[in-house]
C-alpha positions in Angstrom: 29.1 -4.1 3.7 27.6 -2.6 1.1 24.2 -0.6 1.3 22.5 -3.0 -1.2 24.3 -5.9 -0.6 22.9 -5.4 3.4 19.3 -4.4 2.0 19.0 -8.0 0.6 20.6 -10.1 3.1 18.1 -8.4 5.6 15.1 -8.8 3.1 15.7 -12.5 2.6 16.1 -12.5 6.6 13.2 -10.8 7.5 11.1 -13.9 5.0 12.5 -16.3 7.1 11.5 -15.2 10.3 8.4 -15.4 12.3 7.1 -17.7 9.7 3.8 -20.2 10.8 1.5 -22.3 9.3 -2.0 -22.5 9.3 -3.2 -25.5 7.9 -6.5 -24.7 6.9 -6.2 -27.5 4.6 -3.2 -30.6 4.5 -2.1 -31.7 1.3 0.4 -34.1 0.2 3.4 -33.3 -0.9 2.7 -34.8 -4.8 0.2 -31.9 -5.1 0.6 -28.9 -7.5 -0.3 -25.8 -5.2 -0.5 -22.5 -6.9 1.2 -20.4 -4.7 0.1 -16.4 -3.4 1.9 -13.9 -1.6 -0.3 -10.7 -0.1 2.2 -8.3 1.6 0.1 -5.4 3.2 0.5 -2.7 5.3 -1.6 -0.1 8.0 -2.0 3.1 9.7 1.8 4.6 7.8 0.4 7.6 9.0 3.0 9.6 6.8 6.2 7.8 7.8 8.4 7.6 5.2 11.7 7.9 7.1 12.8 5.8 8.8 13.3 6.5 12.5 16.0 8.2 14.0 19.1 5.7 15.7 18.3 7.2 19.2 14.0 6.7 19.5 14.1 4.9 22.2 11.1 2.4 21.0 11.9 2.0 17.0 15.6 3.1 16.6 16.3 3.4 13.0 13.3 1.2 12.0 10.4 1.9 9.6 11.1 3.6 6.2 9.9 3.7 2.5 13.2 2.7 0.4 13.9 -0.4 2.9 9.8 -1.3 2.5 10.3 -0.7 -1.8 12.9 -3.5 -1.5 11.1 -6.1 0.5 8.3 -6.1 -1.7 10.7 -6.0 -5.1 12.5 -8.3 -3.7 9.9 -11.2 -2.5 7.8 -10.0 -6.0 10.9 -11.6 -7.3 10.5 -14.6 -5.2 7.1 -14.7 -5.6 5.5 -13.2 -9.4 2.1 -13.8 -8.4 2.0 -11.4 -5.1 -0.7 -8.3 -4.2 -0.5 -5.4 -2.2 -2.8 -4.0 0.1 -3.3 -1.4 2.0 -5.3 -1.4 5.3 -5.8 2.9 5.5 -4.5 5.9 7.9 -2.6 6.7 5.2 -2.4 10.3 6.1 -0.9 12.4 8.9 1.7 12.1 11.7 4.4 13.6 9.8 5.7 17.3 8.7 5.7 15.4 5.3 1.5 15.9 5.6 1.2 19.0 6.8 3.2 20.7 3.7 2.2 18.5 0.8 -0.9 17.4 1.8 -0.7 13.0 1.0 0.7 13.5 -2.1 4.0 12.6 -1.4 2.1 9.2 0.4 0.2 8.6 -2.9 3.2 8.7 -5.3 5.1 6.4 -3.3 2.7 4.2 -2.8 2.4 3.9 -6.7 6.0 3.6 -6.9 6.2 0.6 -4.7 3.6 -0.6 -6.8 0.5 -1.3 -4.5 -2.9 -2.7 -5.4 -5.3 -1.3 -3.8 -6.1 0.1 -0.1 -8.9 1.0 2.1 -10.1 4.8 3.5 -9.6 5.0 7.2 -10.2 8.0 9.4 -6.9 9.9 9.3 -7.3 10.1 5.0 -10.1 12.7 6.0 -7.7 15.2 7.8 -7.6 17.8 5.3 -11.2 17.2 4.5 -13.1 15.5 2.0 -12.0 17.6 -0.4 -8.7 17.0 0.6 -8.8 13.6 -0.2 -10.2 13.8 -3.5 -8.1 16.6 -4.7 -4.8 13.9 -4.0 -6.0 10.6 -6.2 -4.5 11.4 -9.8 -1.4 10.9 -7.7 -2.7 7.2 -6.2 -1.8 5.1 -9.4 -3.6 2.3 -7.2 -7.6 1.2 -6.4 -10.0 3.2 -3.8 -12.0 -0.2 -2.1 -15.1 1.0 0.4 -17.6 -0.6 0.8 -19.6 0.4 3.2 -19.1 4.4 2.9 -21.5 6.2 0.8 -20.5 8.2 -0.7 -22.9 9.3 -3.3 -23.3 12.9 -2.5 -19.7 13.8 -2.1 -17.2 14.6 -4.3 -15.6 11.3 -4.2 -19.0 9.9 -5.6 -17.5 7.1 -8.0 -13.8 7.6 -6.7 -13.5 4.0 -4.8 -15.1 1.2 -5.7 -16.6 -1.5 -3.4 -14.4 -4.8 -4.3 -12.1 -5.3 -6.9 -11.4 -8.7 -8.5 -7.5 -10.2 -10.0 -6.6 -12.6 -11.2 -3.0 -14.0 -10.1 -1.4 -17.4 -12.2 -5.3 -18.4 -12.5 -6.6 -18.2 -9.5 -9.0 -15.2 -8.7 -8.3 -13.3 -6.0 -11.8 -10.8 -3.8 -9.9 -7.6 -2.3 -13.3 -5.0 -0.8 -12.9 -2.9 2.2 -14.5 -2.1 5.4 -14.3 1.2 7.0 -15.0 2.3 10.6 -18.1 5.1 11.5 -16.3 8.4 10.8 -19.0 10.5 13.3 -17.3 11.1 17.0 -13.8 9.8 15.2 -13.9 13.0 12.5 -15.6 16.1 12.5 -18.8 16.1 9.9 -17.5 19.5 8.6 -14.6 16.9 7.2 -16.3 13.9 6.0 -19.8 15.8 5.2 -22.4 14.1 3.6 -20.4 10.4 3.6 -23.0 7.3 5.2 -21.6 5.0 7.0 -23.4 1.7 6.3 -23.4 -1.1 8.5 -20.5 -2.9 7.8 -21.3 -6.6 8.7 -24.3 -6.4 6.7 -22.2 -4.3 3.9 -19.4 -7.7 4.4 -21.6 -10.5 4.0 -24.0 -9.0 0.6 -20.2 -8.1 -1.1 -18.0 -11.8 0.3 -21.3 -13.5 -1.6 -21.4 -11.8 -5.1 -17.3 -12.3 -4.4 -18.1 -16.1 -4.1 -21.1 -17.1 -5.7 -20.6 -13.8 -8.9 -17.3 -13.6 -9.7 -16.2 -17.1 -8.6 -13.5 -16.3 -6.3 -11.6 -18.7 -5.0 -9.6 -16.5 -2.0 -11.3 -13.0 -0.6 -9.9 -10.6 1.3 -11.1 -8.0 3.6 -9.2 -4.6 4.1 -10.4 -3.3 7.1 -10.3 -0.6 8.8 -12.2 -1.0 12.3 -9.8 -2.4 14.5 -8.3 -5.7 15.7 -10.7 -5.6 19.3 -12.9 -4.1 21.9 -14.2 -4.3 24.9 -17.5 -3.0 24.1 -19.5 -4.7 21.8 -18.3 -2.4 18.5 -17.6 -4.4 15.5 -14.1 -5.4 15.4 -12.2 -7.7 13.0 -12.6 -10.5 15.4 -16.6 -10.1 15.8 -16.7 -9.3 11.9 -15.1 -13.1 11.7 -17.3 -14.7 13.6 -20.2 -13.3 12.4 -19.4 -13.4 8.0 -18.7 -16.9 5.9 -16.5 -17.1 3.0 -13.7 -14.5 4.5 -10.1 -16.0 3.7 -8.0 -13.6 5.5 -8.7 -10.0 7.0 -6.0 -7.2 6.5 -6.8 -4.9 9.4 -6.1 -1.6 11.1 -6.3 1.3 12.9 -6.0 -0.4 16.3 -2.0 0.1 15.4 -2.3 -3.2 17.2 0.7 -5.4 16.5 0.7 -9.1 15.5 3.6 -11.4 15.6 2.3 -13.9 13.4 -1.5 -13.7 11.8 -4.6 -15.0 14.4 -6.1 -17.4 13.1 -9.4 -18.0 14.3 -13.6 -19.5 13.1 -15.8 -17.9 11.0 -19.6 -18.0 11.4 -19.4 -21.4 9.8 -17.0 -23.1 12.5 -13.6 -22.8 9.7 -10.8 -21.1 9.9 -9.4 -17.6 8.4 -7.0 -15.3 9.4 -6.6 -11.5 10.3 -3.4 -9.3 10.4 -2.2 -6.4 11.4 1.3 -4.9 11.5 1.6 -2.0 13.7 1.9 1.3 12.4 4.7 3.9 10.5 5.2 1.1 8.2 7.7 -0.7 10.8 6.1 -3.9 9.7 5.6 -5.5 6.2 3.1 -8.6 6.6 3.7 -11.6 4.2 0.5 -13.7 3.7 1.7 -16.9 1.6 -1.6 -19.1 0.0 -1.1 -22.2 -1.5 -4.2 -23.9 -3.9 -4.7 -27.3 -5.0 -6.1 -28.0 -7.8 -9.4 -28.3 -6.2 -10.2 -24.7 -4.5 -8.8 -25.5 -1.1 -6.1 -23.8 0.8 -3.0 -24.1 3.1 -1.6 -20.3 4.4 1.3 -19.1 6.1 2.0 -16.0 7.6 4.6 -13.7 9.0 5.5 -10.5 9.7 8.9 -8.5 8.6 11.0 -5.9 10.6 11.6 -3.4 8.5 
């Protein structure tokens, strides 16, 4: 079988595997709905090539070229697609040691990422090293709870960005984990960590009330869940409202399908995370009617 044909067939099969409908709302069959697709990754950690066929855990899995094929096929299926990343783009293979993040950003730009948040390992070459690679990133970095005022990163990221697809306004904002204790002070310098729950609450209010967004997505590098009181995606979900989807990172959590959980008002919302190393591509499909009510389906696609 020709390689190109194989990749196309693999993409089609992957897109159908493990799809679950979450029924945030129900629709009658005759209703006309708008369809928005969210594709996402997290904690890719500089994994450019697939794992070796002899790898004990992930033989012949992953790789940027395969992910690119999947993404392009899904975009052909639905042009109203956003591609997002939840941080820790850097560190993990010799590609980062040699190129310092240049290759990762160039490849993400080639794949057409729309936005990414910043993970703790993205400071591994220092905040100056992160800043130096920004010209290669043709996508928006989003970070609402890192205050970069007294650093070279001041003005280089935004708290949120609003995307419009088929008339649907999608507000995306970013949250990062506390760097103290994870990253050396000399690496993140004067970066200030702000309370993620307070920042999320304020940012979502702006997105809903001032920007009039139909969907709100949080790119989070807080981590999926902890046994202690540390703020995680699950805790954030329960303490906030009006977030439709949290795309998570940091804990390398493999979810077969998004978690359906309750927000502070008892309404359903979604959390998803797809492991690490680019092994999986997350996909969430939102369907919205004229009144703004939404339904969702989600899957994890093996790369």
